[in-house]
C-alpha positions, -999 to +999 in steps of 0.1 A: -275+118-062-288+141-035-318+129-014-334+139+018-322+129+053-290+128+073-292+090+082-281+076+048-255+051+042-230+071+021-212+051-008-177+062-005-163+040-032-144+058-060-129+045-093-097+053-109-100+031-142-096-004-133-089+005-096-116+006-070-110+026-036-131+021-006-130+061-003-112+085-021-086+094+004-049+080-004-016+094+009+007+114-010+040+100-022+071+112-001+049+122+032+040+086+043+071+064+035+055+029+031+030+033+057+050+016+086+059+049+104+024+058+105+007+022+113+004+032+150-018+061+142-036+051+111-054+020+101-042+015+068-073-006+055-094+025+061-074+044+033-083+043-001-048+036-012-009+039+001+009+058-020+045+050-013+077+072-014+094+074-045+114+042-054+144+044-079+166+015-095+194+021-072+199+035-037+196+073-037+211+094-005+191+124-010+202+161-006+225+174+021+210+192+051+193+213+060+165+199+038+133+214+053+123+247+065+089+260+076+071+289+055+039+308+061+012+281+058+032+256+044+067+240+041+096+236+016+117+205+013+146+192-008+147+156+005+159+147-033+140+113-033+161+095-006+154+057-010+173+022-006+165+013-041+137-009-059+153-044-046+154-033-012+119-020-013+104-052-027+123-072-001+113-050+028+082-028+023+063-048+002+059-079+022+049-056+051+023-038+030+006-071+019-008-076+053-031-048+048-063-049+028-055-017+010-043-009-028-007-001-030+003+025-055+044+027-060+057+061-069+084+055-096+114+077-100+145+077-122+173+097-136+167+086-171+140+069-190+162+036-188+160+039-151+121+047-151+116+015-173+138-007-150+119+000-118+085-002-138+095-038-151+106-050-116+075-037-100+054-054-125+065-088-114+050-081-077+016-089-072+014-066-039+019-036-064-017-024-077-008+007-097+024+027-105+027+063-103+053+078-123+069+109-107+079+132-136+074+162-113+099+163-083+117+194-082+147+184-059+168+165-081+192+176-108+184+148-134+151+132-138+121+142-117+106+177-130+130+174-160+105+150-176+075+169-163+079+200-180+078+198-218+051+175-236+079+156-254+097+142-225+063+136-203+051+116-232+084+097-238+086+087-204+049+075-202+053+057-235+083+037-222+069+028-189+035+019-206+054-007-226+065-025-196+035-026-175-001-037-177-008-023-142-027+008-139-005+037-148-008+072-130+016+102-139+021+126-114+023+161-130+047+193-120+027+226-115+059+243-125+048+247-162+030+272-182+001+250-192-003+220-170-031+208-194-008+202-223+013+180-200-018+161-191-030+157-226+005+145-237+006+114-210-029+108-217-023+102-254+006+078-245-015+056-223-018+070-187-047+057-168-049+086-145-028+118-134-022+131-101-016+166-097+002+189-080+036+180-068+051+210-050+057+245-063+096+254-068+101+279-041+129+294-016+134+308+017+165+330+030+178+333+065+181+371+073+203+367+099+229+345+081+219+357+045+222+323+035+195+301+020+176+279+047+181+250+024+214+236+015+203+234-022+190+268-024+157+260-036+129+233-026+094+222-030+068+243-013+037+222-002+008+228+026-022+249+026-004+277+008-007+260-024-040+248-022-057+274-044-031+268-072-037+231-069-075+233-070-072+254-100-049+233-119-072+202-112-101+221-126-083+229-159-070+193-163-104+178-156-116+201-185-087+189-206-086+149-202-110+119-200-086+099-176-094+102-137-073+126-113-060+125-081-060+159-065-033+172-038-018+204-025-025+215+010-051+192+021-057+194+058-095+188+061-127+173+046-137+204+034-105+207+014-108+173-001-143+185-013-130+214-029-106+192-051-136+167-057-161+196-068-131+208-093-130+174-109-106+149-087-120+114-084-095+110-055-076+131-031-040+128-017-031+141+020+006+150+021+019+180+042-009+173+065+005+142+078+036+156+092+010+183+113-010+155+125-005+119+117-043+111+118-052+136+090-062+110+066-086+095+090-101+129+098-107+135+060-122+102+055-147+106+084-154+140+077-160+132+038-185+108+050-200+133+074-201+161+049-221+139+025-248+126+049-250+160+062-263+172+027-281+140+019-256+130-008-257+090-012-223+085-031-192+106-026-186+102-063-215+126-069-192+153-058-166+148-088-167+178-112-199+193-096-185+228-091-214+255-104-207+286-121 
């Protein structure tokens, strides 16, 4: 609802199914680790939620270096979901996160359906974990990741299998590297996903013109940052028209105005990713900026932005 006056108290709360966030701003998986590295710069308790780096059944070493390259208005990465495995994560990271009053969403990765299920089943036992985000969209691993997110059959299979072992809210992270992202969104919704997050990185490549070699050791990697924002906003808008479950929108969010775009397109929450590398306080600037945006326009609840784009 829009009302007159700039001194209103803005209700910043949003809901994703049974989850309530104090505001719409969360962290994008893979850009915030589990929050420990950012705690000197960011008050984690002011975030809508912390979304952790991808967690797999066993430790993954990641890809060889170089695995990051700057591009115009963005960056390429080919980290390869490096992580110590779910047991180490549960022993070290979850107890640390438990001290903060913030929902914890754990990103789940796997080479196979069985690995996704095993990780989800282990996390189901931990009360610190408020929700799972199933990563079927990472372009930087040879098995798993995007391999499960580019066909409706595979996306549905993973979602169905994970849904069977957890009662926690289930978010599925979608890949933009598909012909029609709405088909994938419908497939995971039908198998019990409570929400979807999009977009993950676009598959890209950069070549060094001095050495004539790819700038990434793996050749290709995931493109993120402001360069992909128009694609991400378009896909969020399309998916919002195709499913009835909530959306976490992401892809190049650097400012509050960027976040507003995603919410107008249909996102209930937004995730800051690459912006965390440019300025570790980006999430806080977006939170404050969203509230100021609403207050300046007499909007009493930030949720009123969701899907309000006009044609």
